[in-house]
PyMOL Python script that loads the backbone (N, CA, C, O; Angstrom):
from pymol import cmd

cmd.read_pdbstr("""\
ATOM      1  N   MET A   1      -3.057  -1.282  -6.180  1.00  0.00           N
ATOM      2  CA  MET A   1      -3.214   0.067  -5.672  1.00  0.00           C
ATOM      3  C   MET A   1      -1.950   0.522  -4.937  1.00  0.00           C
ATOM      4  O   MET A   1      -1.516   1.668  -5.056  1.00  0.00           O
ATOM      5  N   LYS A   2      -1.379  -0.408  -4.177  1.00  0.00           N
ATOM      6  CA  LYS A   2      -0.178  -0.071  -3.419  1.00  0.00           C
ATOM      7  C   LYS A   2       0.971   0.300  -4.359  1.00  0.00           C
ATOM      8  O   LYS A   2       1.749   1.205  -4.058  1.00  0.00           O
ATOM      9  N   ARG A   3       1.084  -0.399  -5.502  1.00  0.00           N
ATOM     10  CA  ARG A   3       2.129  -0.087  -6.483  1.00  0.00           C
ATOM     11  C   ARG A   3       1.922   1.296  -7.086  1.00  0.00           C
ATOM     12  O   ARG A   3       2.885   2.027  -7.314  1.00  0.00           O
ATOM     13  N   LEU A   4       0.685   1.649  -7.340  1.00  0.00           N
ATOM     14  CA  LEU A   4       0.381   2.965  -7.901  1.00  0.00           C
ATOM     15  C   LEU A   4       0.797   4.072  -6.942  1.00  0.00           C
ATOM     16  O   LEU A   4       1.420   5.051  -7.354  1.00  0.00           O
ATOM     17  N   VAL A   5       0.464   3.925  -5.692  1.00  0.00           N
ATOM     18  CA  VAL A   5       0.835   4.914  -4.678  1.00  0.00           C
ATOM     19  C   VAL A   5       2.358   5.004  -4.550  1.00  0.00           C
ATOM     20  O   VAL A   5       2.918   6.095  -4.454  1.00  0.00           O
ATOM     21  N   THR A   6       3.007   3.861  -4.551  1.00  0.00           N
ATOM     22  CA  THR A   6       4.469   3.844  -4.466  1.00  0.00           C
ATOM     23  C   THR A   6       5.078   4.546  -5.670  1.00  0.00           C
ATOM     24  O   THR A   6       6.014   5.332  -5.522  1.00  0.00           O
ATOM     25  N   GLY A   7       4.559   4.272  -6.850  1.00  0.00           N
ATOM     26  CA  GLY A   7       5.055   4.913  -8.067  1.00  0.00           C
ATOM     27  C   GLY A   7       4.888   6.417  -8.028  1.00  0.00           C
ATOM     28  O   GLY A   7       5.790   7.152  -8.429  1.00  0.00           O
ATOM     29  N   ILE A   8       3.751   6.883  -7.553  1.00  0.00           N
ATOM     30  CA  ILE A   8       3.492   8.325  -7.442  1.00  0.00           C
ATOM     31  C   ILE A   8       4.450   8.956  -6.444  1.00  0.00           C
ATOM     32  O   ILE A   8       4.982  10.036  -6.701  1.00  0.00           O
ATOM     33  N   LEU A   9       4.674   8.313  -5.328  1.00  0.00           N
ATOM     34  CA  LEU A   9       5.595   8.850  -4.327  1.00  0.00           C
ATOM     35  C   LEU A   9       7.029   8.928  -4.855  1.00  0.00           C
ATOM     36  O   LEU A   9       7.747   9.888  -4.575  1.00  0.00           O
ATOM     37  N   ILE A  10       7.436   7.928  -5.610  1.00  0.00           N
ATOM     38  CA  ILE A  10       8.782   7.942  -6.196  1.00  0.00           C
ATOM     39  C   ILE A  10       8.891   9.077  -7.209  1.00  0.00           C
ATOM     40  O   ILE A  10       9.889   9.797  -7.228  1.00  0.00           O
ATOM     41  N   ALA A  11       7.880   9.240  -8.044  1.00  0.00           N
ATOM     42  CA  ALA A  11       7.891  10.319  -9.037  1.00  0.00           C
ATOM     43  C   ALA A  11       7.959  11.683  -8.355  1.00  0.00           C
ATOM     44  O   ALA A  11       8.701  12.555  -8.807  1.00  0.00           O
ATOM     45  N   LEU A  12       7.212  11.883  -7.292  1.00  0.00           N
ATOM     46  CA  LEU A  12       7.249  13.146  -6.555  1.00  0.00           C
ATOM     47  C   LEU A  12       8.608  13.381  -5.916  1.00  0.00           C
ATOM     48  O   LEU A  12       9.109  14.505  -5.909  1.00  0.00           O
ATOM     49  N   ALA A  13       9.202  12.329  -5.382  1.00  0.00           N
ATOM     50  CA  ALA A  13      10.523  12.460  -4.760  1.00  0.00           C
ATOM     51  C   ALA A  13      11.572  12.839  -5.791  1.00  0.00           C
ATOM     52  O   ALA A  13      12.425  13.684  -5.518  1.00  0.00           O
ATOM     53  N   LEU A  14      11.528  12.234  -6.967  1.00  0.00           N
ATOM     54  CA  LEU A  14      12.496  12.557  -8.009  1.00  0.00           C
ATOM     55  C   LEU A  14      12.303  13.974  -8.525  1.00  0.00           C
ATOM     56  O   LEU A  14      13.281  14.661  -8.821  1.00  0.00           O
ATOM     57  N   THR A  15      11.066  14.420  -8.636  1.00  0.00           N
ATOM     58  CA  THR A  15      10.792  15.789  -9.064  1.00  0.00           C
ATOM     59  C   THR A  15      11.338  16.775  -8.044  1.00  0.00           C
ATOM     60  O   THR A  15      11.878  17.814  -8.423  1.00  0.00           O
ATOM     61  N   GLY A  16      11.211  16.478  -6.785  1.00  0.00           N
ATOM     62  CA  GLY A  16      11.694  17.357  -5.732  1.00  0.00           C
ATOM     63  C   GLY A  16      13.212  17.436  -5.679  1.00  0.00           C
ATOM     64  O   GLY A  16      13.758  18.388  -5.122  1.00  0.00           O
ATOM     65  N   CYS A  17      13.902  16.456  -6.247  1.00  0.00           N
ATOM     66  CA  CYS A  17      15.357  16.417  -6.220  1.00  0.00           C
ATOM     67  C   CYS A  17      15.992  17.141  -7.397  1.00  0.00           C
ATOM     68  O   CYS A  17      17.217  17.223  -7.484  1.00  0.00           O
ATOM     69  N   SER A  18      15.186  17.659  -8.293  1.00  0.00           N
ATOM     70  CA  SER A  18      15.716  18.334  -9.469  1.00  0.00           C
ATOM     71  C   SER A  18      16.573  19.521  -9.070  1.00  0.00           C
ATOM     72  O   SER A  18      16.231  20.276  -8.160  1.00  0.00           O
ATOM     73  N   LYS A  19      17.684  19.672  -9.759  1.00  0.00           N
ATOM     74  CA  LYS A  19      18.564  20.811  -9.500  1.00  0.00           C
ATOM     75  C   LYS A  19      18.107  22.045 -10.263  1.00  0.00           C
ATOM     76  O   LYS A  19      18.672  23.125 -10.090  1.00  0.00           O
ATOM     77  N   LEU A  20      17.079  21.895 -11.115  1.00  0.00           N
ATOM     78  CA  LEU A  20      16.543  23.029 -11.872  1.00  0.00           C
ATOM     79  C   LEU A  20      15.458  23.705 -11.049  1.00  0.00           C
ATOM     80  O   LEU A  20      14.267  23.457 -11.235  1.00  0.00           O
ATOM     81  N   ASN A  21      15.893  24.557 -10.141  1.00  0.00           N
ATOM     82  CA  ASN A  21      14.953  25.282  -9.287  1.00  0.00           C
ATOM     83  C   ASN A  21      15.439  26.715  -9.075  1.00  0.00           C
ATOM     84  O   ASN A  21      16.575  27.049  -9.413  1.00  0.00           O
ATOM     85  N   ARG A  22      14.592  27.537  -8.525  1.00  0.00           N
ATOM     86  CA  ARG A  22      14.897  28.958  -8.338  1.00  0.00           C
ATOM     87  C   ARG A  22      16.093  29.159  -7.409  1.00  0.00           C
ATOM     88  O   ARG A  22      16.911  30.046  -7.648  1.00  0.00           O
ATOM     89  N   ASP A  23      16.207  28.357  -6.364  1.00  0.00           N
ATOM     90  CA  ASP A  23      17.332  28.508  -5.433  1.00  0.00           C
ATOM     91  C   ASP A  23      18.671  28.320  -6.153  1.00  0.00           C
ATOM     92  O   ASP A  23      19.598  29.106  -5.961  1.00  0.00           O
ATOM     93  N   ASN A  24      18.767  27.279  -6.980  1.00  0.00           N
ATOM     94  CA  ASN A  24      20.018  27.045  -7.704  1.00  0.00           C
ATOM     95  C   ASN A  24      20.241  28.095  -8.790  1.00  0.00           C
ATOM     96  O   ASN A  24      21.375  28.517  -9.017  1.00  0.00           O
ATOM     97  N   TYR A  25      19.176  28.519  -9.459  1.00  0.00           N
ATOM     98  CA  TYR A  25      19.312  29.578 -10.466  1.00  0.00           C
ATOM     99  C   TYR A  25      19.867  30.852  -9.818  1.00  0.00           C
ATOM    100  O   TYR A  25      20.714  31.532 -10.397  1.00  0.00           O
ATOM    101  N   ASP A  26      19.392  31.160  -8.636  1.00  0.00           N
ATOM    102  CA  ASP A  26      19.855  32.368  -7.931  1.00  0.00           C
ATOM    103  C   ASP A  26      21.315  32.264  -7.483  1.00  0.00           C
ATOM    104  O   ASP A  26      21.936  33.285  -7.184  1.00  0.00           O
ATOM    105  N   LYS A  27      21.869  31.063  -7.432  1.00  0.00           N
ATOM    106  CA  LYS A  27      23.282  30.880  -7.065  1.00  0.00           C
ATOM    107  C   LYS A  27      24.229  31.178  -8.229  1.00  0.00           C
ATOM    108  O   LYS A  27      25.424  31.385  -8.021  1.00  0.00           O
ATOM    109  N   LEU A  28      23.694  31.199  -9.453  1.00  0.00           N
ATOM    110  CA  LEU A  28      24.528  31.466 -10.626  1.00  0.00           C
ATOM    111  C   LEU A  28      24.992  32.914 -10.621  1.00  0.00           C
ATOM    112  O   LEU A  28      24.225  33.822 -10.300  1.00  0.00           O
ATOM    113  N   LYS A  29      26.246  33.122 -10.978  1.00  0.00           N
ATOM    114  CA  LYS A  29      26.836  34.465 -10.987  1.00  0.00           C
ATOM    115  C   LYS A  29      27.565  34.703 -12.299  1.00  0.00           C
ATOM    116  O   LYS A  29      28.128  33.777 -12.882  1.00  0.00           O
ATOM    117  N   MET A  30      27.553  35.939 -12.756  1.00  0.00           N
ATOM    118  CA  MET A  30      28.334  36.312 -13.925  1.00  0.00           C
ATOM    119  C   MET A  30      29.805  36.028 -13.649  1.00  0.00           C
ATOM    120  O   MET A  30      30.296  36.287 -12.550  1.00  0.00           O
ATOM    121  N   GLY A  31      30.502  35.501 -14.635  1.00  0.00           N
ATOM    122  CA  GLY A  31      31.923  35.226 -14.497  1.00  0.00           C
ATOM    123  C   GLY A  31      32.261  33.852 -13.965  1.00  0.00           C
ATOM    124  O   GLY A  31      33.432  33.475 -13.959  1.00  0.00           O
ATOM    125  N   MET A  32      31.265  33.078 -13.513  1.00  0.00           N
ATOM    126  CA  MET A  32      31.584  31.745 -13.013  1.00  0.00           C
ATOM    127  C   MET A  32      31.911  30.822 -14.184  1.00  0.00           C
ATOM    128  O   MET A  32      31.446  31.042 -15.302  1.00  0.00           O
ATOM    129  N   SER A  33      32.701  29.805 -13.929  1.00  0.00           N
ATOM    130  CA  SER A  33      33.124  28.864 -14.964  1.00  0.00           C
ATOM    131  C   SER A  33      32.057  27.784 -15.174  1.00  0.00           C
ATOM    132  O   SER A  33      31.114  27.650 -14.394  1.00  0.00           O
ATOM    133  N   TYR A  34      32.242  27.018 -16.262  1.00  0.00           N
ATOM    134  CA  TYR A  34      31.351  25.880 -16.510  1.00  0.00           C
ATOM    135  C   TYR A  34      31.412  24.905 -15.339  1.00  0.00           C
ATOM    136  O   TYR A  34      30.382  24.380 -14.916  1.00  0.00           O
ATOM    137  N   ALA A  35      32.610  24.660 -14.813  1.00  0.00           N
ATOM    138  CA  ALA A  35      32.760  23.722 -13.695  1.00  0.00           C
ATOM    139  C   ALA A  35      31.977  24.204 -12.471  1.00  0.00           C
ATOM    140  O   ALA A  35      31.351  23.399 -11.783  1.00  0.00           O
ATOM    141  N   GLU A  36      32.009  25.505 -12.198  1.00  0.00           N
ATOM    142  CA  GLU A  36      31.259  26.047 -11.058  1.00  0.00           C
ATOM    143  C   GLU A  36      29.757  25.931 -11.288  1.00  0.00           C
ATOM    144  O   GLU A  36      29.018  25.582 -10.368  1.00  0.00           O
ATOM    145  N   ALA A  37      29.298  26.218 -12.503  1.00  0.00           N
ATOM    146  CA  ALA A  37      27.872  26.085 -12.820  1.00  0.00           C
ATOM    147  C   ALA A  37      27.445  24.619 -12.725  1.00  0.00           C
ATOM    148  O   ALA A  37      26.363  24.316 -12.223  1.00  0.00           O
ATOM    149  N   SER A  38      28.291  23.718 -13.205  1.00  0.00           N
ATOM    150  CA  SER A  38      27.977  22.287 -13.153  1.00  0.00           C
ATOM    151  C   SER A  38      27.941  21.762 -11.718  1.00  0.00           C
ATOM    152  O   SER A  38      27.192  20.831 -11.420  1.00  0.00           O
ATOM    153  N   ALA A  39      28.729  22.339 -10.842  1.00  0.00           N
ATOM    154  CA  ALA A  39      28.689  21.942  -9.433  1.00  0.00           C
ATOM    155  C   ALA A  39      27.328  22.274  -8.828  1.00  0.00           C
ATOM    156  O   ALA A  39      26.877  21.595  -7.906  1.00  0.00           O
ATOM    157  N   ILE A  40      26.679  23.303  -9.335  1.00  0.00           N
ATOM    158  CA  ILE A  40      25.354  23.703  -8.839  1.00  0.00           C
ATOM    159  C   ILE A  40      24.248  22.937  -9.558  1.00  0.00           C
ATOM    160  O   ILE A  40      23.321  22.441  -8.918  1.00  0.00           O
ATOM    161  N   LEU A  41      24.342  22.836 -10.899  1.00  0.00           N
ATOM    162  CA  LEU A  41      23.240  22.318 -11.708  1.00  0.00           C
ATOM    163  C   LEU A  41      23.425  20.877 -12.192  1.00  0.00           C
ATOM    164  O   LEU A  41      22.478  20.277 -12.701  1.00  0.00           O
ATOM    165  N   GLY A  42      24.614  20.318 -12.043  1.00  0.00           N
ATOM    166  CA  GLY A  42      24.900  19.016 -12.617  1.00  0.00           C
ATOM    167  C   GLY A  42      25.397  19.186 -14.045  1.00  0.00           C
ATOM    168  O   GLY A  42      25.609  20.311 -14.500  1.00  0.00           O
ATOM    169  N   LYS A  43      25.583  18.091 -14.746  1.00  0.00           N
ATOM    170  CA  LYS A  43      26.098  18.138 -16.113  1.00  0.00           C
ATOM    171  C   LYS A  43      25.021  18.678 -17.056  1.00  0.00           C
ATOM    172  O   LYS A  43      23.853  18.302 -16.959  1.00  0.00           O
ATOM    173  N   ALA A  44      25.428  19.560 -17.966  1.00  0.00           N
ATOM    174  CA  ALA A  44      24.492  20.119 -18.948  1.00  0.00           C
ATOM    175  C   ALA A  44      24.006  19.027 -19.894  1.00  0.00           C
ATOM    176  O   ALA A  44      24.746  18.102 -20.228  1.00  0.00           O
ATOM    177  N   GLU A  45      22.748  19.151 -20.321  1.00  0.00           N
ATOM    178  CA  GLU A  45      22.201  18.198 -21.283  1.00  0.00           C
ATOM    179  C   GLU A  45      22.803  18.416 -22.666  1.00  0.00           C
ATOM    180  O   GLU A  45      22.961  17.467 -23.434  1.00  0.00           O
ATOM    181  N   HIS A  46      23.144  19.683 -22.988  1.00  0.00           N
ATOM    182  CA  HIS A  46      23.635  19.981 -24.330  1.00  0.00           C
ATOM    183  C   HIS A  46      24.460  21.263 -24.306  1.00  0.00           C
ATOM    184  O   HIS A  46      24.077  22.239 -23.661  1.00  0.00           O
ATOM    185  N   CYS A  47      25.587  21.262 -25.007  1.00  0.00           N
ATOM    186  CA  CYS A  47      26.412  22.459 -25.175  1.00  0.00           C
ATOM    187  C   CYS A  47      26.784  22.606 -26.644  1.00  0.00           C
ATOM    188  O   CYS A  47      27.071  21.618 -27.320  1.00  0.00           O
ATOM    189  N   ASP A  48      26.780  23.842 -27.137  1.00  0.00           N
ATOM    190  CA  ASP A  48      27.208  24.172 -28.499  1.00  0.00           C
ATOM    191  C   ASP A  48      28.343  25.165 -28.429  1.00  0.00           C
ATOM    192  O   ASP A  48      28.301  26.115 -27.647  1.00  0.00           O
ATOM    193  N   ASP A  49      29.365  24.946 -29.253  1.00  0.00           N
ATOM    194  CA  ASP A  49      30.490  25.871 -29.357  1.00  0.00           C
ATOM    195  C   ASP A  49      30.409  26.595 -30.693  1.00  0.00           C
ATOM    196  O   ASP A  49      30.219  25.967 -31.734  1.00  0.00           O
ATOM    197  N   ALA A  50      30.555  27.927 -30.664  1.00  0.00           N
ATOM    198  CA  ALA A  50      30.561  28.715 -31.898  1.00  0.00           C
ATOM    199  C   ALA A  50      31.275  30.033 -31.660  1.00  0.00           C
ATOM    200  O   ALA A  50      30.946  30.768 -30.730  1.00  0.00           O
ATOM    201  N   LEU A  51      32.250  30.326 -32.500  1.00  0.00           N
ATOM    202  CA  LEU A  51      32.952  31.612 -32.478  1.00  0.00           C
ATOM    203  C   LEU A  51      33.464  31.995 -31.090  1.00  0.00           C
ATOM    204  O   LEU A  51      33.309  33.139 -30.663  1.00  0.00           O
ATOM    205  N   GLY A  52      34.063  31.054 -30.400  1.00  0.00           N
ATOM    206  CA  GLY A  52      34.650  31.346 -29.099  1.00  0.00           C
ATOM    207  C   GLY A  52      33.674  31.399 -27.947  1.00  0.00           C
ATOM    208  O   GLY A  52      34.062  31.745 -26.831  1.00  0.00           O
ATOM    209  N   THR A  53      32.410  31.065 -28.186  1.00  0.00           N
ATOM    210  CA  THR A  53      31.432  31.022 -27.105  1.00  0.00           C
ATOM    211  C   THR A  53      30.907  29.592 -26.962  1.00  0.00           C
ATOM    212  O   THR A  53      30.891  28.820 -27.921  1.00  0.00           O
ATOM    213  N   THR A  54      30.490  29.269 -25.779  1.00  0.00           N
ATOM    214  CA  THR A  54      29.855  27.987 -25.500  1.00  0.00           C
ATOM    215  C   THR A  54      28.502  28.271 -24.867  1.00  0.00           C
ATOM    216  O   THR A  54      28.418  28.969 -23.856  1.00  0.00           O
ATOM    217  N   SER A  55      27.445  27.730 -25.459  1.00  0.00           N
ATOM    218  CA  SER A  55      26.090  27.879 -24.924  1.00  0.00           C
ATOM    219  C   SER A  55      25.622  26.523 -24.430  1.00  0.00           C
ATOM    220  O   SER A  55      25.607  25.551 -25.185  1.00  0.00           O
ATOM    221  N   CYS A  56      25.240  26.458 -23.158  1.00  0.00           N
ATOM    222  CA  CYS A  56      24.828  25.189 -22.549  1.00  0.00           C
ATOM    223  C   CYS A  56      23.401  25.278 -22.035  1.00  0.00           C
ATOM    224  O   CYS A  56      22.942  26.334 -21.599  1.00  0.00           O
ATOM    225  N   ILE A  57      22.713  24.146 -22.098  1.00  0.00           N
ATOM    226  CA  ILE A  57      21.336  24.042 -21.615  1.00  0.00           C
ATOM    227  C   ILE A  57      21.250  22.912 -20.607  1.00  0.00           C
ATOM    228  O   ILE A  57      21.700  21.794 -20.858  1.00  0.00           O
ATOM    229  N   TRP A  58      20.662  23.227 -19.460  1.00  0.00           N
ATOM    230  CA  TRP A  58      20.323  22.233 -18.446  1.00  0.00           C
ATOM    231  C   TRP A  58      18.808  22.109 -18.485  1.00  0.00           C
ATOM    232  O   TRP A  58      18.110  23.116 -18.371  1.00  0.00           O
ATOM    233  N   GLY A  59      18.283  20.895 -18.642  1.00  0.00           N
ATOM    234  CA  GLY A  59      16.842  20.687 -18.666  1.00  0.00           C
ATOM    235  C   GLY A  59      16.328  20.446 -20.068  1.00  0.00           C
ATOM    236  O   GLY A  59      17.077  20.037 -20.955  1.00  0.00           O
ATOM    237  N   SER A  60      15.016  20.707 -20.269  1.00  0.00           N
ATOM    238  CA  SER A  60      14.362  20.443 -21.546  1.00  0.00           C
ATOM    239  C   SER A  60      13.622  21.690 -22.017  1.00  0.00           C
ATOM    240  O   SER A  60      13.781  22.769 -21.446  1.00  0.00           O
ATOM    241  N   ASP A  61      12.812  21.534 -23.063  1.00  0.00           N
ATOM    242  CA  ASP A  61      12.131  22.676 -23.666  1.00  0.00           C
ATOM    243  C   ASP A  61      11.258  23.463 -22.691  1.00  0.00           C
ATOM    244  O   ASP A  61      11.286  24.693 -22.717  1.00  0.00           O
ATOM    245  N   GLY A  62      10.497  22.806 -21.847  1.00  0.00           N
ATOM    246  CA  GLY A  62       9.573  23.504 -20.955  1.00  0.00           C
ATOM    247  C   GLY A  62      10.184  24.002 -19.665  1.00  0.00           C
ATOM    248  O   GLY A  62       9.671  24.941 -19.057  1.00  0.00           O
ATOM    249  N   LYS A  63      11.273  23.387 -19.240  1.00  0.00           N
ATOM    250  CA  LYS A  63      11.912  23.750 -17.975  1.00  0.00           C
ATOM    251  C   LYS A  63      13.417  23.659 -18.165  1.00  0.00           C
ATOM    252  O   LYS A  63      13.968  22.563 -18.277  1.00  0.00           O
ATOM    253  N   ASN A  64      14.086  24.813 -18.201  1.00  0.00           N
ATOM    254  CA  ASN A  64      15.514  24.779 -18.456  1.00  0.00           C
ATOM    255  C   ASN A  64      16.230  26.014 -17.935  1.00  0.00           C
ATOM    256  O   ASN A  64      15.619  27.029 -17.603  1.00  0.00           O
ATOM    257  N   ILE A  65      17.529  25.888 -17.877  1.00  0.00           N
ATOM    258  CA  ILE A  65      18.430  26.993 -17.575  1.00  0.00           C
ATOM    259  C   ILE A  65      19.468  27.010 -18.688  1.00  0.00           C
ATOM    260  O   ILE A  65      20.058  25.981 -19.016  1.00  0.00           O
ATOM    261  N   LYS A  66      19.685  28.189 -19.265  1.00  0.00           N
ATOM    262  CA  LYS A  66      20.658  28.357 -20.342  1.00  0.00           C
ATOM    263  C   LYS A  66      21.746  29.310 -19.873  1.00  0.00           C
ATOM    264  O   LYS A  66      21.466  30.345 -19.269  1.00  0.00           O
ATOM    265  N   ILE A  67      22.990  28.946 -20.161  1.00  0.00           N
ATOM    266  CA  ILE A  67      24.126  29.801 -19.811  1.00  0.00           C
ATOM    267  C   ILE A  67      25.046  29.902 -21.019  1.00  0.00           C
ATOM    268  O   ILE A  67      25.350  28.900 -21.667  1.00  0.00           O
ATOM    269  N   ARG A  68      25.487  31.121 -21.317  1.00  0.00           N
ATOM    270  CA  ARG A  68      26.475  31.346 -22.372  1.00  0.00           C
ATOM    271  C   ARG A  68      27.801  31.681 -21.717  1.00  0.00           C
ATOM    272  O   ARG A  68      27.877  32.543 -20.841  1.00  0.00           O
ATOM    273  N   PHE A  69      28.853  30.986 -22.155  1.00  0.00           N
ATOM    274  CA  PHE A  69      30.200  31.184 -21.628  1.00  0.00           C
ATOM    275  C   PHE A  69      31.095  31.753 -22.720  1.00  0.00           C
ATOM    276  O   PHE A  69      31.029  31.320 -23.871  1.00  0.00           O
ATOM    277  N   ILE A  70      31.918  32.708 -22.367  1.00  0.00           N
ATOM    278  CA  ILE A  70      32.986  33.195 -23.233  1.00  0.00           C
ATOM    279  C   ILE A  70      34.272  33.031 -22.439  1.00  0.00           C
ATOM    280  O   ILE A  70      34.398  33.530 -21.321  1.00  0.00           O
ATOM    281  N   ALA A  71      35.237  32.316 -23.043  1.00  0.00           N
ATOM    282  CA  ALA A  71      36.502  32.011 -22.358  1.00  0.00           C
ATOM    283  C   ALA A  71      36.234  31.372 -20.991  1.00  0.00           C
ATOM    284  O   ALA A  71      36.885  31.704 -20.000  1.00  0.00           O
ATOM    285  N   ASP A  72      35.260  30.447 -20.955  1.00  0.00           N
ATOM    286  CA  ASP A  72      34.874  29.707 -19.744  1.00  0.00           C
ATOM    287  C   ASP A  72      34.389  30.600 -18.609  1.00  0.00           C
ATOM    288  O   ASP A  72      34.541  30.252 -17.438  1.00  0.00           O
ATOM    289  N   LYS A  73      33.807  31.746 -18.945  1.00  0.00           N
ATOM    290  CA  LYS A  73      33.206  32.634 -17.950  1.00  0.00           C
ATOM    291  C   LYS A  73      31.761  32.894 -18.357  1.00  0.00           C
ATOM    292  O   LYS A  73      31.495  33.258 -19.502  1.00  0.00           O
ATOM    293  N   ALA A  74      30.826  32.708 -17.428  1.00  0.00           N
ATOM    294  CA  ALA A  74      29.408  32.944 -17.711  1.00  0.00           C
ATOM    295  C   ALA A  74      29.181  34.424 -18.015  1.00  0.00           C
ATOM    296  O   ALA A  74      29.549  35.299 -17.232  1.00  0.00           O
ATOM    297  N   THR A  75      28.566  34.681 -19.170  1.00  0.00           N
ATOM    298  CA  THR A  75      28.295  36.062 -19.568  1.00  0.00           C
ATOM    299  C   THR A  75      26.807  36.346 -19.682  1.00  0.00           C
ATOM    300  O   THR A  75      26.400  37.507 -19.732  1.00  0.00           O
ATOM    301  N   PHE A  76      25.992  35.300 -19.724  1.00  0.00           N
ATOM    302  CA  PHE A  76      24.550  35.459 -19.866  1.00  0.00           C
ATOM    303  C   PHE A  76      23.885  34.194 -19.359  1.00  0.00           C
ATOM    304  O   PHE A  76      24.356  33.091 -19.635  1.00  0.00           O
ATOM    305  N   PHE A  77      22.798  34.341 -18.623  1.00  0.00           N
ATOM    306  CA  PHE A  77      22.009  33.176 -18.265  1.00  0.00           C
ATOM    307  C   PHE A  77      20.548  33.532 -18.212  1.00  0.00           C
ATOM    308  O   PHE A  77      20.181  34.674 -17.936  1.00  0.00           O
ATOM    309  N   SER A  78      19.700  32.525 -18.483  1.00  0.00           N
ATOM    310  CA  SER A  78      18.262  32.716 -18.466  1.00  0.00           C
ATOM    311  C   SER A  78      17.602  31.401 -18.036  1.00  0.00           C
ATOM    312  O   SER A  78      18.234  30.345 -17.999  1.00  0.00           O
ATOM    313  N   SER A  79      16.315  31.503 -17.714  1.00  0.00           N
ATOM    314  CA  SER A  79      15.584  30.307 -17.308  1.00  0.00           C
ATOM    315  C   SER A  79      14.195  30.313 -17.921  1.00  0.00           C
ATOM    316  O   SER A  79      13.664  31.360 -18.293  1.00  0.00           O
ATOM    317  N   GLU A  80      13.621  29.128 -18.018  1.00  0.00           N
ATOM    318  CA  GLU A  80      12.252  28.967 -18.496  1.00  0.00           C
ATOM    319  C   GLU A  80      11.581  27.889 -17.655  1.00  0.00           C
ATOM    320  O   GLU A  80      12.109  26.784 -17.528  1.00  0.00           O
ATOM    321  N   GLY A  81      10.436  28.197 -17.085  1.00  0.00           N
ATOM    322  CA  GLY A  81       9.685  27.225 -16.305  1.00  0.00           C
ATOM    323  C   GLY A  81      10.265  26.894 -14.945  1.00  0.00           C
ATOM    324  O   GLY A  81       9.881  25.896 -14.337  1.00  0.00           O
ATOM    325  N   ILE A  82      11.182  27.712 -14.459  1.00  0.00           N
ATOM    326  CA  ILE A  82      11.801  27.473 -13.153  1.00  0.00           C
ATOM    327  C   ILE A  82      11.001  28.221 -12.086  1.00  0.00           C
ATOM    328  O   ILE A  82      10.775  29.427 -12.191  1.00  0.00           O
ATOM    329  N   ASN A  83      10.580  27.485 -11.065  1.00  0.00           N
ATOM    330  CA  ASN A  83       9.791  28.108  -9.975  1.00  0.00           C
ATOM    331  C   ASN A  83      10.624  28.301  -8.739  1.00  0.00           C
ATOM    332  O   ASN A  83      10.127  28.807  -7.733  1.00  0.00           O
TER     333      ASN A  83
END
""", "prot")
cmd.dss("prot")
cmd.show_as("cartoon", "prot")
cmd.util.cbc("prot")
cmd.orient("prot")
């Protein structure tokens, strides 16, 4: 029983440490670089380059932040499942 409680507490602590939250999303600004966004959100899980744009995703399908960069400047961002 003690292990179960410890496991639950660790899981809750790790969930609370996620950088994918409303406060960090609100810190994102148009024109910021990938490095500036990464300083707030950590390293992106996935980035795609196409026709001079880079689209990056932090998080997974149900909870994520997406940012599109042109010439390393944020031009669009959105979120899903961020509270």
